[in-house]
C-alpha positions as CSV (number, residue, x, y, z in Angstrom):
1,X,37.8,-3.3,-26.8
2,X,38.9,-6.1,-23.9
3,X,39.2,-5.1,-20.5
4,X,43.0,-4.6,-20.0
5,X,43.4,-3.9,-16.7
6,X,45.6,-5.6,-14.2
7,X,44.7,-5.9,-10.6
8,X,46.6,-3.9,-8.4
9,X,47.4,-6.8,-6.0
10,X,49.1,-8.9,-9.0
11,X,51.5,-6.4,-9.5
12,X,52.3,-5.3,-5.6
13,X,53.1,-9.2,-5.4
14,X,55.6,-9.1,-8.4
15,X,57.7,-6.5,-6.4
16,X,60.6,-7.6,-4.6
17,X,63.8,-6.2,-2.5
18,X,66.8,-7.3,-4.4
19,X,70.3,-5.8,-3.5
20,X,68.4,-3.2,-1.6
21,X,66.6,-1.9,-4.3
22,X,62.5,-2.9,-5.0
23,X,62.4,-4.4,-8.3
24,X,60.3,-6.5,-10.8
25,X,61.6,-9.8,-12.6
26,X,61.9,-10.3,-16.4
27,X,59.4,-13.3,-15.8
28,X,56.6,-11.6,-14.2
29,X,57.1,-8.7,-16.2
30,X,56.3,-10.7,-19.2
31,X,53.3,-12.2,-18.2
32,X,51.9,-9.2,-17.1
33,X,52.7,-7.4,-20.4
34,X,51.5,-10.8,-22.4
35,X,54.8,-11.8,-24.4
36,X,57.7,-14.1,-23.7
37,X,60.3,-13.4,-21.5
38,X,62.4,-13.7,-24.5
39,X,60.6,-11.0,-26.5
40,X,60.5,-8.8,-23.7
41,X,64.3,-9.7,-23.3
42,X,65.0,-9.2,-26.9
43,X,63.2,-5.7,-26.9
44,X,65.6,-5.1,-24.1
45,X,68.6,-6.0,-25.7
46,X,67.5,-4.2,-29.1
47,X,67.7,-1.1,-26.7
48,X,70.3,-1.6,-24.3
49,X,71.0,2.2,-23.7
50,X,68.2,2.8,-22.5
51,X,68.6,0.6,-19.3
52,X,71.7,1.1,-17.5
53,X,72.9,-0.4,-14.6
54,X,70.4,1.4,-12.2
55,X,67.3,1.0,-13.7
56,X,68.2,-2.9,-15.0
57,X,70.7,-5.5,-14.0
58,X,71.1,-9.4,-13.9
59,X,71.0,-11.7,-11.0
60,X,73.7,-13.7,-10.1
61,X,73.7,-17.8,-10.1
62,X,73.2,-17.6,-6.2
63,X,70.4,-14.9,-7.0
64,X,68.8,-16.3,-9.4
65,X,68.6,-19.7,-7.2
66,X,66.6,-18.2,-4.6
67,X,64.0,-16.2,-6.7
68,X,63.4,-19.9,-8.4
69,X,63.2,-21.7,-5.4
70,X,61.0,-18.6,-3.5
71,X,58.6,-18.4,-6.4
72,X,58.5,-22.5,-7.3
73,X,59.4,-22.0,-11.1
74,X,61.9,-24.3,-11.6
75,X,61.3,-28.3,-11.1
76,X,63.3,-29.6,-8.7
77,X,66.7,-31.0,-10.5
78,X,66.5,-28.6,-13.6
79,X,69.3,-26.1,-14.3
80,X,69.0,-22.7,-14.7
81,X,69.5,-22.2,-18.7
82,X,69.7,-18.2,-18.4
83,X,69.9,-15.6,-15.4
84,X,67.3,-13.7,-15.2
85,X,67.2,-9.5,-16.0
86,X,65.7,-7.7,-13.2
87,X,63.8,-4.2,-13.5
88,X,63.7,-0.9,-10.9
89,X,60.9,1.3,-11.0
90,X,62.9,3.6,-13.5
91,X,63.7,0.3,-15.9
92,X,60.0,-0.7,-16.0
93,X,59.4,3.1,-17.0
94,X,61.7,2.8,-19.6
95,X,60.0,-0.8,-20.7
96,X,57.0,1.3,-21.8
97,X,59.2,3.0,-24.7
98,X,60.3,-0.2,-26.3
99,X,57.4,-2.6,-25.5
100,X,54.4,-0.8,-27.9
101,X,51.2,-2.1,-27.3
102,X,47.9,-1.3,-25.2
103,X,48.5,-3.7,-22.9
104,X,51.9,-2.5,-22.0
105,X,50.6,1.2,-21.6
106,X,47.6,-0.3,-19.2
107,X,50.5,-2.7,-17.6
108,X,52.8,0.4,-16.8
109,X,50.1,2.4,-15.6
110,X,49.3,-0.1,-12.5
111,X,53.1,-1.1,-12.2
112,X,53.7,2.8,-11.3
113,X,50.7,2.9,-9.9
114,X,51.9,0.1,-7.6
115,X,55.6,1.6,-7.3
116,X,54.2,4.8,-5.6
117,X,51.6,3.0,-3.1
118,X,54.7,0.9,-2.2
119,X,56.5,4.1,-1.4
120,X,53.9,6.2,0.1
121,X,53.4,3.1,2.5
122,X,57.2,3.1,3.4
123,X,57.2,6.7,3.8
124,X,54.2,6.2,6.3
125,X,56.1,3.9,8.4
126,X,59.0,5.7,8.4
127,X,57.2,8.6,10.1
128,X,55.5,6.3,12.7
129,X,59.1,4.8,13.5
130,X,59.9,8.5,13.7
131,X,57.6,9.3,16.0
132,X,57.4,6.5,18.4
133,X,61.4,6.7,18.8
134,X,60.5,10.4,19.9
135,X,57.5,8.7,22.3
136,X,60.0,6.0,23.8
137,X,62.8,9.0,24.5
138,X,60.0,11.2,26.1
139,X,59.0,8.3,28.1
140,X,62.5,7.2,29.1
141,X,63.1,11.0,29.8
142,X,60.0,10.9,32.3
143,X,60.9,7.7,33.7
144,X,64.3,9.2,34.9
145,X,62.5,12.1,36.3
146,X,59.7,9.7,38.0
147,X,62.6,8.0,39.5
148,X,64.7,10.8,40.8
149,X,61.5,12.1,42.5
150,X,60.9,8.6,44.2
151,X,64.6,8.5,45.2
152,X,64.4,12.1,47.0
153,X,60.9,11.5,49.0
154,X,62.6,8.0,50.0
155,X,65.4,10.2,51.3
156,X,63.1,12.3,52.9
157,X,61.4,9.2,54.4
158,X,64.2,7.6,55.6
159,X,65.0,7.6,59.5
160,X,68.0,10.3,60.7
161,X,70.7,8.5,61.9
162,X,72.0,11.3,64.0
163,X,72.2,10.7,67.8
164,X,69.4,12.1,70.1
165,X,70.2,14.9,72.5
166,X,69.5,14.5,75.9
167,X,67.4,17.0,77.5
168,X,68.4,19.0,80.4
169,X,71.9,20.4,81.3
170,X,74.9,18.8,79.9
171,X,78.6,19.2,81.5
């Protein structure tokens, strides 16, 4: 049996942030699954009830143009014939129910691991950001307290402007 493993880096490079969601584009998924984009989309359309809008959505023309220019898949002067579909993590998981092959199983496992790894990295970064904010707040608080201490010391060191009393008997 041939090695069907998909390198994790390849999967991770094909996860994009579109409309605030981490998604994979249909043509990238088709390449990973070893099928044509047309075949992948045919299977999805045959099982459309399995793919609600939070699992899969179609890019608008502007998003498609941006994605094409970013990934350099369309030659200059050519038009976009079909707007691509993008799949969220749940949509990719649902693809495993409509694509039946050994490669599809292996690819889905690799994709799910990539999404989990990405989620872990993001949660670690959020935790670090939270701790950094706490540290900054603590330092700011200490800075104001230290500033107040220095101000008190300066006031104690400042010469007193009271007039000097003359020694002796005053009338």
